N, C-alpha and C positions, 0 to 999 in steps of 0.2 A: 573411605570402603564402601557408603553410602551413592560417594562420587563416582566412584570407578561402577558400582552396579549401575548407579544411572545413564552414565556415557555408555558404556558398552550396548544396554539396552537400546539408546537412542539408536547408535552407528547402528545397530543390528538389526532394529524398525526399517530405518533406510533403505537399506540394502533391498529387504525383503517387499518393500511398497514401491521398487523402482524395477520389481523382478515383472510386472507388467509390458513394460518391455519387449519381453523375452518370450511372452504369448506364445506368439508364431514358431517360434524353434518348439516350445513343448510342448504343442500341438502334433510338430511335426514326427515327432524324438517318437509320441503317444500311436502317432495316424502307421510309423516304419512296423513299431514292434504290435499293431494288432496286423499289421501284414503280416509279418511275420508267423505269428501265431497260425490266422488264414488259409497257412500254408504250412504249417506240420511241424514251424519250424521250434530254434528257441532264444533263448535269449544271453549271448555268454557275457560278462561282466567283470570288467578289472583294473588296477588301481591301485596304487602304494601307497603306505599309508594307516592316516585313520582314511582315504580312500578305497584304501581295499576292505574298512572297513562298514560304506557306505558301499560298497562290489554285495557286501552278504549280507546284509540292510535291504536291500533292492529284489536279491534273488530273494528271500523272504517273503517277501510282502508278493512277488510273482508266484510260488512256488506254495505254500499255504498261505493266510489270503489280506486282502490288507481290509475293506470295510464288512463284505462279504463273505458268507459261507456259501463256497463253488465249487465246481472241480480245480484243479491243478493246471497250471500252467509251468513251462516247464524252460527254467533259470538254472542257471551252471556261476558260481563267480570263482575264477580260475585263482586265486587268492587263499582257497581254505587249506588245499593235498597238499600239508609240511614234505611228505614224503616228497616229490613229482618237484614240488617249485627244489627245493635243498637239491637234489638228481641233478635236474638242468643248473643251475645254479651253477654247482659245479662241476658240470661236463660241458657244459656251454659259454658259461656267465647269465649273473643277474640281469642281461640286456635282452637276455630269450625265453624268461620266464614264462610269461604268457604267447610271443608270441610261436612258440613252440605245441603251446596248449591250444594256439586258434588253428596249428596247422591239423590237430588230430585229429578234432573236436566240429567244428565248424563244416556245415552243410551250406545247398543253398541257398538253405531255404530259410539261412537263421537269419538273428541281427544281433552285433559286438556293440555296448558300452563301456567309453574308455575315460578314466575317471583320474584328471590334474589337474589342480589345483596351478599348476603354474603350467601347463602346458607340454610343458618342456621331457616329461619322465621321458628317458630314453625304452624304456624297455613294453612304456603305454604307446611310444609313435613307433617300433615296432612291428608290434602289434596291429595299433592301426594298419598296418603295410599290410600287413600276412591278410591279414583280414579282407584287406581290397584288390589284391590280388587275387582272392579265391571270388574274388565278384559280393562279400558277405557288406550289405552298409551296417553302414558308421554310425551311430552316436556320440559322439563328446560333452562333458560337463567339466567347461574350465573358468578360469576364472575369466575376467571383464577382457582383457588386453589378448587373451586365446593362445598365445606363443609358438609354441609351433606347428599345434592343433588343426590353428589358423586353416581351412586350406583345405583340409586334407580327410574330413569327415561330411557326411553325406545333411549331418544334420550337428551344429556345435549349440551348445545350451552354451554362453558366458557369464555366469553369477559378474551381476553388478556392482562388485566388486574386486580388490585387489588383496585384500586381505586374507589372509589364508582361516583364518577361521568363521571367517562369516560368504567367504567363496561356499565352502562343505553346509553350513548350515541352508541357506538358497540352494545348493545341490538337494538336498534331504526333499526342499521343501520342492523342488522341482521335481525328484520323485515321485514325491506321493502321487502329485499333480497328477502324473504318466498312470501309478498303480490303478488310482481315479476313476480317471478313460478306460484303461485297459479293459476292467470291470466291468464299464458300464455296457462299454461298446462288443465285448464279447459274449455276458451276463444278462445284461440288461438289467433292471433298477429293481427288481427285488432282492 
C-alpha cells in the first residue's frame, strides 16, 4: 500500500512540476477573466463529472473568496440546476445542457470556462461553439493532448498529463492560481 501511495505522489509531483510549461496560458486565462470583470461581465463555467465539481469549486472561489475577504465577483457553474439540466437533457438531449445555458445567459462582456479532461466532451464542445458564436472568449481546461478543444478556445490550459486524476489535480491548481491573480489584480494586496 505504501508503494502505491508513494508512486501516486511521485506521478502527481511530476505533473505539478511540469505546470511551469503552461504558466503563460494560466496568465492569459487570468487576464481574460480580469478583463471580463472590469467590463461588468461574469464567468460561466461548465464540465462533466469531476469537471462539473471543479466548475462549482472555481465559481465558489470567485463568488465567495479565495484568500482575501473582498467584494464578490460574478461566476456561475452551469452544472448545478438539476431541474434545468434534466429538462434540457430530456427536451433537447444531453449534448445541449451547457450550450442552451450559454445561449440564455451569456453577455458580450462575459467569459466562458470549459473543462473536459479528454477535450472531447460533446456537450462541452457544443457550449464552446455557442460561446464563440456570441463572441464570448473561451478558456479551456483539458489534458496534455487537448482533444477537440484544441484550436477552438481562446486560451487552452493543457494539464501536463493524460491520466484523468492527475489532469484534474493540475486543473484545480491552475484554477487556484487564476483566482489568486484575479483577487490581487482586482482588489490589491490587502
